[in-house]
C-alpha atoms as one frame of an Amber mdcrd trajectory, in Angstrom:
protein
  98.478  -1.020  92.036  96.941  -4.184  90.532  93.703  -3.975  92.482  90.865
  -5.795  90.723  88.760  -3.618  88.411  90.016  -0.448  86.747  93.664  -1.257
  87.477  93.459  -4.558  85.605  91.523  -2.998  82.757  94.022  -0.148  82.362
  96.952  -2.590  82.521  95.488  -4.734  79.730  94.804  -1.675  77.579  98.420
  -0.543  78.022  99.882  -3.956  77.210  97.652  -4.268  74.149  99.209  -1.052
  72.834 102.730  -2.307  73.456 103.317   0.193  76.256 105.603  -0.462  79.181
 103.583  -1.237  82.303 105.082   0.285  85.468 103.513  -0.500  88.825 104.358
   0.903  92.268 103.147  -1.739  94.727 102.404  -0.641  98.302 103.559  -4.082
  99.513 105.788  -6.876  98.341 104.479  -8.895  95.418 103.226 -11.850  97.505
 101.499  -9.771 100.171  99.950  -7.551  97.509  98.588 -10.642  95.686  97.106
 -12.028  98.925  95.388  -8.731  99.777  94.133  -7.844  96.289  93.364 -11.505
  95.530  90.865 -11.454  98.391  92.324 -14.191 100.640  89.569 -14.781 103.218
  91.328 -17.095 105.669  94.829 -17.498 107.106  95.496 -20.778 105.280  94.902
 -19.245 101.854  96.981 -16.191 102.781  99.920 -18.335 103.944  99.719 -20.402
 100.774  99.923 -17.282  98.640 102.859 -15.996 100.701 104.615 -19.298  99.978
 103.874 -19.084  96.253 101.384 -21.931  96.359  97.736 -21.991  95.145  95.019
 -21.129  97.650  92.356 -23.673  98.560  89.662 -21.310  97.306  89.695 -21.576
  93.460  88.273 -18.078  93.028  91.077 -16.626  95.130  93.623 -18.635  93.131
  92.163 -17.320  89.879  92.381 -13.725  91.050  95.933 -14.238  92.314  96.917
 -15.849  88.993  95.488 -12.840  87.125  97.446 -10.426  89.318 100.626 -12.486
  88.931 100.254 -12.676  85.145 100.030  -8.883  84.906 102.902  -8.455  87.375
 105.161 -10.646  85.236 104.626  -8.292  82.297 105.324  -5.154  84.319 108.187
  -3.304  85.862 107.447  -3.606  89.578 108.563  -1.269  92.318 107.741  -3.287
  95.440 107.607  -1.338  98.702 108.261  -4.385 100.860 110.134  -2.706 103.706
 107.240  -3.174 106.164 105.864  -6.456 104.821 106.535  -8.575 107.887 104.525
  -6.332 110.204 101.731  -5.884 107.675 101.650  -9.602 107.001 101.193 -10.248
 110.725  98.395  -7.662 110.897  96.730  -9.203 107.822  96.846 -12.728 109.292
  95.608 -11.425 112.652  92.637  -9.811 110.904  91.826 -13.048 109.063  92.149
 -15.123 112.219  89.747 -12.811 114.091  87.115 -11.913 111.490  84.754 -10.300
 113.981  87.372  -8.245 115.787  86.956  -4.607 114.752  90.246  -3.640 116.368
  92.190  -6.146 114.259  90.318  -5.002 111.157  90.922  -1.336 111.955  94.627
  -1.827 112.667  95.249  -3.567 109.357  93.057  -1.156 107.377  94.848   1.884
 108.812  98.338   0.518 108.152  97.449  -0.813 104.700  95.898   2.556 103.850
  99.094   4.360 104.796 101.101   2.082 102.531  98.653   2.550  99.671  98.899
   6.310 100.147 102.695   6.069  99.866 102.388   4.091  96.642  99.818   6.608
  95.430 102.272   9.430  96.070 104.905   7.634  93.986 102.341   7.180  91.207
 101.550  10.906  91.304 105.212  11.940  91.317 105.949   9.706  88.335 102.906
  10.835  86.311 102.133  13.945  84.294  98.377  13.255  84.368  96.467  11.121
  86.858  93.339   9.298  85.652  90.906   8.560  88.482  88.049   6.103  87.859
  86.020   6.912  90.955  82.452   7.443  92.083  83.283  10.881  93.502  81.639
  10.217  96.853  84.463  10.427  99.399  88.142  11.215  99.748  88.319   9.952
 103.338  89.586   6.449 102.513  93.352   6.876 102.982  95.121   5.408  99.978
  91.868   5.024  98.041  91.217   6.500  94.607  89.459   9.607  95.920  92.209
  10.300  98.428  94.883   9.806  95.763  93.046  12.206  93.444  92.931  14.796
  96.241  96.646  14.451  96.945  97.418  14.737  93.219  95.467  17.985  93.009
  97.145  19.332  96.149 100.509  18.557  94.537  99.514  20.457  91.398  98.961
  17.484  89.093  95.931  17.524  86.776  93.370  14.756  87.315  91.131  13.298
  84.618  88.107  12.116  86.633  85.813   9.432  85.213  82.676   8.445  87.081
  81.867   4.813  86.166  78.148   5.661  86.429  78.398   8.325  83.701  81.751
   7.960  81.933  80.816  10.257  79.063  80.764  13.218  81.486  84.441  12.978
  82.406  86.019  16.071  83.867  89.462  17.602  84.101  90.173  18.672  87.676
  92.925  21.188  88.313  92.583  22.108  91.992  91.448  20.492  95.284  88.489
  22.877  95.364  87.162  21.193  92.229  86.355  18.144  94.358  83.795  20.053
  96.429  81.116  19.479  93.825  82.312  17.122  91.115  78.747  15.997  90.379
  77.391  19.512  89.870  77.379  20.857  86.338  80.473  22.987  85.872  81.806
  22.467  89.394  84.562  20.099  88.367  86.357  22.500  86.106  85.397  21.156
  82.665  81.981  19.482  82.758  80.400  22.810  81.763  82.462  22.853  78.578
  81.246  21.332  75.335  82.683  17.902  74.606  84.931  19.365  71.882  86.337
  21.991  74.251  87.002  19.353  76.886  88.771  17.279  74.261  90.926  20.258
  73.316  91.782  20.876  76.974  92.783  17.240  77.407  94.811  17.323  74.187
  96.751  20.316  75.526  97.544  18.486  78.754  98.741  15.419  76.884 100.755
  17.494  74.412 102.453  19.379  77.251 103.289  16.055  78.907 104.787  14.312
  75.885 105.997  17.238  73.762 109.236  16.404  71.967 110.537  19.924  72.524
 109.515  22.978  74.564 108.269  26.128  72.841 111.193  28.094  71.472 111.771
  31.696  72.479 113.398  34.402  70.397 117.004  35.489  70.467 120.322  33.825
  69.878 121.061  30.596  71.717 117.418  30.448  72.850 115.699  27.346  74.186
 117.553  24.069  73.634 120.047  25.918  71.419 121.524  27.157  74.711 123.033
  23.700  75.225 123.957  22.896  71.641 127.425  21.748  70.647 128.394  25.341
  69.802 128.092  26.168  73.500 130.483  23.490  74.773 134.093  24.305  75.633
 136.591  21.914  77.168 138.155  24.608  79.357 137.728  28.218  80.418 139.406
  31.025  78.497 141.340  34.010  79.800 138.414  36.295  78.923 136.379  34.535
  81.599 138.942  34.599  84.396 138.358  38.075  85.843 135.645  37.072  88.308
 137.495  33.985  89.557 140.655  36.076  89.918 138.764  38.572  92.080 137.471
  35.692  94.217 140.979  34.257  94.526 142.689  37.588  95.310 140.201  38.625
  97.950 138.881  35.281  99.169 141.900  33.012  99.584 144.063  33.046 102.699
 147.604  32.391 101.414 149.621  34.374  98.888 150.165  31.310  96.703 146.454
  30.554  96.696 145.595  34.122  95.743 147.771  33.965  92.627 147.094  30.356
  91.706 145.805  29.475  88.237 142.057  30.000  87.915 141.755  28.106  84.644
 138.891  25.601  84.721 138.808  22.288  82.862 135.309  20.926  82.320 134.628
  17.221  82.705 133.449  15.608  79.486 130.140  13.689  79.649 131.813  10.457
  78.535 134.384  10.810  81.324 132.093  11.361  84.290 131.371   7.669  84.930
 135.074   7.071  85.526 135.645  10.480  87.118 133.608  12.546  89.550 130.519
  10.348  89.173 132.279   7.062  89.887 131.819   7.031  93.703 128.083   7.765
  93.462 127.459   5.266  90.661 129.436   2.615  92.509 127.510   3.233  95.717
 124.148   2.997  93.933 125.220  -0.134  92.060 126.146  -1.796  95.365 122.803
  -1.105  97.073 121.390  -4.430  98.322 118.746  -5.913  95.991 118.763  -2.760
  93.871 117.923  -2.541  90.186 121.066  -3.738  88.355 120.285  -1.477  85.402
 119.710   1.677  87.461 123.354   2.719  87.749 123.850   2.420  83.975 120.662
   4.400  83.291 121.693   7.122  85.737 125.080   7.457  84.051 123.553   7.682
  80.569 120.476   9.798  81.227 121.474  11.921  84.228 125.192  12.231  84.904
 126.229  12.715  81.280 123.621  15.442  80.891 124.768  16.976  84.172 128.404
  17.072  83.019 127.404  18.722  79.728 125.179  21.312  81.383 127.596  21.961
  84.247 130.456  22.628  81.825 128.404  24.991  79.669 126.965  26.772  82.703
 130.392  27.260  84.312 131.774  28.688  81.072 128.818  31.077  80.692 128.986
  32.101  84.340 132.667  32.968  84.070 132.157  35.032  80.928 129.034  36.836
  82.137 130.427  37.796  85.543 133.922  38.493  84.234 132.441  40.737  81.556
 130.849  42.903  84.228 134.066  42.963  86.297 135.966  44.132  83.220 133.331
  46.803  82.564 133.712  48.242  86.066 137.498  48.324  85.822 137.502  49.745
  82.271 135.081  52.453  83.386 137.473  53.540  86.120 140.441  53.375  83.755
 138.593  55.533  81.199 138.030  58.285  83.764 141.646  58.139  84.911 142.911
  58.163  81.317 140.775  61.196  80.589 142.542  63.355  83.194 145.994  61.779
  83.159 147.156  64.265  80.511 147.200  67.038  83.129 150.624  66.324  84.678
 152.104  64.667  81.596 151.459  66.765  78.465 150.301  70.172  77.352 146.666
  70.800  76.480 147.314  70.507  72.730 148.278  66.860  73.242 145.231  66.012
  75.292 143.742  64.251  72.243 146.037  61.276  72.851 144.469  60.635  76.250
 140.994  61.443  74.949 141.493  58.816  72.247 142.582  56.315  74.919 139.514
  57.197  76.988 137.266  56.736  73.936 138.883  53.391  73.151 138.224  52.196
  76.704 134.604  53.375  76.567 134.054  51.718  73.197 135.549  48.510  74.600
 132.917  48.628  77.331 130.181  49.097  74.733 131.468  46.201  72.599 131.904
  43.968  75.636 128.369  44.730  76.819 126.817  44.244  73.383 128.680  40.968
  72.965 127.390  39.662  76.293 123.846  40.692  75.518 123.943  39.223  72.015
 125.243  35.899  73.357 122.559  35.874  76.110 125.233  35.117  78.705 122.982
  36.066  81.613 119.904  34.141  80.453 121.798  31.060  79.293 123.740  30.913
  82.557 120.481  31.037  84.540 118.888  28.340  82.415 121.798  25.909  82.236
 122.635  26.246  85.936 119.035  25.489  86.897 119.018  22.361  84.774 122.423
  21.223  86.069 121.448  21.641  89.722 118.154  19.801  89.190 120.148  16.885
  87.773 122.834  16.928  90.481 120.537  15.517  93.162 118.180  13.483  91.008
 120.092  10.139  91.126 119.186   9.778  94.800 115.539  10.548  94.081 115.507
   8.000  91.258 117.067   5.319  93.450 114.134   5.696  95.841 111.507   5.842
  93.103 110.727   9.416  94.117 110.345  12.439  91.862 109.098  16.008  91.849
 105.483  16.092  90.606 104.693  18.321  87.609 102.904  20.932  89.697 105.908
  21.411  91.991 108.292  22.530  89.243 108.956  26.273  88.855 106.786  27.796
  86.162 108.488  30.168  83.733 107.032  32.309  80.985 109.540  32.045  78.158
 112.483  30.055  79.541 111.013  26.921  81.056 112.986  24.563  78.842 115.329
  23.579  81.749 112.395  22.173  83.716 111.028  20.461  80.596 114.462  19.020
  79.781 115.112  17.608  83.256 111.578  16.230  83.655 111.904  14.277  80.418
 115.371  13.024  81.354 113.992  11.756  84.662 110.987  10.198  82.919 113.438
   8.091  80.900 114.668   6.649  84.203 111.234   6.095  85.721 110.761   3.662
  88.574 113.521   1.137  89.156 112.507  -2.515  89.002 113.232  -3.743  92.481
 112.041  -4.827  95.897 112.618  -2.155  98.539 113.411  -3.503 101.993 114.921
  -2.100 105.184 118.581  -2.907 104.350 118.110  -1.113 101.025 116.655   1.977
 102.716 119.424   2.138 105.301 122.088   1.783 102.621 120.414   4.427 100.460
 120.309   6.909 103.350 124.029   6.341 103.873 124.618   7.037 100.168 122.512
  10.208 100.423 124.519  11.390 103.408 127.974  10.436 102.105 127.576  11.441
  98.443 125.254  14.425  98.565 124.325  15.922 101.934 127.748  15.968 103.625
 129.761  17.035 100.521 127.255  19.778  99.736 127.105  21.163 103.274 130.921
  21.215 103.521 131.069  22.917 100.119 128.530  25.577 101.099 130.193  26.236
 104.457 133.586  26.740 102.804 131.987  28.855 100.078 130.220  31.005 102.674
 133.470  31.699 104.522 135.327  32.474 101.285 132.670  34.848  99.946 132.411
  36.604 103.304 136.166  37.281 103.102 135.782  38.568  99.529 133.037  40.975
 100.601 134.970  42.219 103.631 138.271  42.717 101.803 136.765  44.475  98.761
 134.779  46.677 101.114 137.952  47.473 103.034 139.845  48.232  99.820 137.186
  50.590  98.446 136.962  52.405 101.801 140.757  52.645 101.973 140.950  54.153
  98.484 138.251  56.688  99.357 139.984  57.575 102.614 143.300  57.940 100.763
 141.633  60.433  98.417 140.367  62.431 101.403 143.850  62.467 102.912 145.437
  63.555  99.617 143.033  66.468  99.232 143.635  67.445 102.853 147.379  67.181
 102.287 147.196  69.447  99.246 145.164  72.006 101.159 147.676  71.844 103.984
 150.550  72.391 101.560 148.683  75.283  99.970 148.138  76.824 103.404 151.777
  76.386 104.361 152.756  77.911 101.032 150.588  80.954 101.777 152.480  81.315
 105.056 155.802  81.016 103.182 156.575  77.795 105.035 156.635  75.725 101.832
 158.055  76.620  98.447 155.128  77.722  96.212 156.793  75.997  93.249 156.398
  72.628  95.026 152.670  73.236  95.412 152.251  74.389  91.809 154.290  71.476
  90.458 152.372  68.817  92.359 148.888  70.282  91.974 148.077  68.353  88.815
 149.273  65.065  90.288 147.159  65.720  93.367 144.201  66.308  91.045 144.789
  63.066  89.166 145.165  61.032  92.361 142.194  62.721  94.015 140.063  61.604
  91.056 141.704  58.219  90.485 141.532  56.881  94.021 137.784  57.339  94.650
 137.101  56.240  91.061 138.923  52.981  91.685 137.191  52.703  95.058 133.863
  53.173  93.323 134.768  50.522  90.746 135.566  47.997  93.459 132.412  48.984
  95.323 130.523  48.314  92.084 132.199  44.913  91.802 131.197  44.167  95.395
 127.621  45.239  94.694 127.452  43.269  91.458 128.968  40.127  92.972 126.718
  40.365  96.052 129.280  38.257  97.879 127.730  38.915 101.281 124.277  37.744
 100.248 125.689  34.685  98.504 127.656  33.898 101.638 124.431  34.090 103.633
 122.591  31.888 101.120 125.332  29.270 101.338 125.372  29.431 105.131 121.597
  28.940 105.302 121.868  26.053 102.829 124.618  24.455 104.934 122.484  24.784
 108.075 119.536  23.120 106.336 121.785  20.299 105.166 123.115  19.982 108.721
 119.580  19.224 109.888 119.101  16.665 107.103 122.380  14.989 108.082 121.221
  14.882 111.702 117.909  13.331 110.662 119.736  10.646 108.702 121.981   9.932
 111.706 118.942   9.556 113.966 117.316   7.065 111.614 120.496   5.066 111.093
 121.039   4.925 114.875 117.466   3.755 115.441 116.550   0.049 115.674 116.597
  -1.765 112.342 112.819  -2.127 112.146 112.276   1.624 112.662 113.461   2.482
 109.143 110.645   2.588 106.594 109.991   4.060 103.178 108.080   7.107 104.439
 111.035   8.305 106.557 113.490   7.801 103.709 111.211   9.543 101.194 110.710
  12.528 103.502 114.449  12.970 103.920 115.226  12.626 100.206 112.493  15.149
  99.394 113.825  17.494 102.102 117.244  17.428 100.437 115.563  18.055  97.080
 113.692  21.070  98.458 116.964  22.531  99.740 118.409  22.259  96.225 115.395
  24.068  94.760 115.393  26.758  97.452 119.075  27.506  96.893 118.546  27.786
  93.128 115.652  30.182  93.576 117.586  32.298  96.092 120.686  32.881  93.982
 118.614  33.466  90.853 116.565  36.049  92.747 119.816  37.853  93.602 121.178
  37.882  90.034 117.910  38.108  88.095 118.127  41.883  87.613 121.881  42.052
  87.107 122.072  41.648  83.378 125.103  42.531  81.276 125.150  46.341  81.142
 127.456  49.341  81.008 128.688  50.417  84.469 126.553  53.523  84.690
């Protein structure tokens, strides 16, 4: 944060290597220079605020050093509370012996430093803390930032200036309880070579050009290769959407509408579905002029690609299982349909049809398993949903720290892919103020929260109708079978009493048998579709998601209705992170529902 000492040293080392220097400042550039430059009186502070040299040459030299580094860096200035902090800073300088003035400024400045520290943690894969290890109580200080990093799951490389050769890798908050004791910090008990290997692994994981590949076709990044892209859905993938339309829509025309999907090309999204969001971000007051272009290139194009592939895979995976359930029922019906139609010596025709239907199920299942439809759908949908909300996070300089990402065993490439895409965006170069925060919250509400909650509420209602109507159909078919059997028994009884012609009973017996088998078989198939689709649980997930988004929308409304000065970065960051958590929770919920429902025969 350009404080004198380790910050300056690290900045010079980075610049000497030709690295990009990115700095989250807890204050605006001028206020930060006055504080870190050590202005000791109000006159010097006011001069620095005005961009003029301080009377104290040592202060001027320090400010010039800070300014020189700042000019070579990408700055993210959190200046939304500068006026109040500037007043507190001047009040402290004007009353040097007043502990209340000193305490008020120290507390508020510490809170701002902690906010900047959180941004640093979120934007970093590894945090390096040059710190004496004595206390974590100083809010916003190095020790406190190290503690927060560990609590957020980020690894910390701790270097004690008094004994730098004994650096340690800290992986949990508990490691801070005895960082000076041999072995207590998590790596000091290891030989230097072993510690070096541990650090090399951390760095390699952070900057790896590709995630570890897993076995199987279309595994890892091959899941999103050009072979996986289709411009539109195919008829083979329409069964599930047709079921949703038939049982979920309200009008006859809607039930039989076309379910063909056309997927938006990545190079079309900037002028298509992404145009309103990109335009809104580009028009944010005093925003980074290059942010909108970077979001389109690095985020929205990737989202369009992944969303198209995921939708295609989802349709084929779920439709494949729908087809299996229906083919299974048809195979059973075909196997007994010979009874009223042909003599026993011609049964082979229907047996051949039954075998063909069963083999079709086997081929369909093997094809889905070989193409990894289930796994690829899971992976691509995760990555797409992570990207969907990330433009709003990026516009606020916020991110999900490494330790907060889901950890997979053999399919964590989506998290790796999205993290690296977001790293290419990084922190925008800008000065955050209150008008910017208010405008950003409006963008969050209008382009993410409200559209998503309306979508989930409509989806919940539609899926609830699908569940209810399929349930009603399967129960009706079962009840019809019961009535048919009862009817046959009644006819048989009336025949025994000579009230019905026995030839009528004998002639219809085989048809009664076929229908008595066919109706509950079809009912069971639709019950299987209902179980597989889990429409009721998905409706509940969407309803819960909509309710959570309702609360976020209400929070945004409260902040926007509050006085202008009440809006600050911490409120905005909390709300953006709350929306991000809802996205992650929804992903985890629907994946938990479908995780065990892999492509299989309906048995």
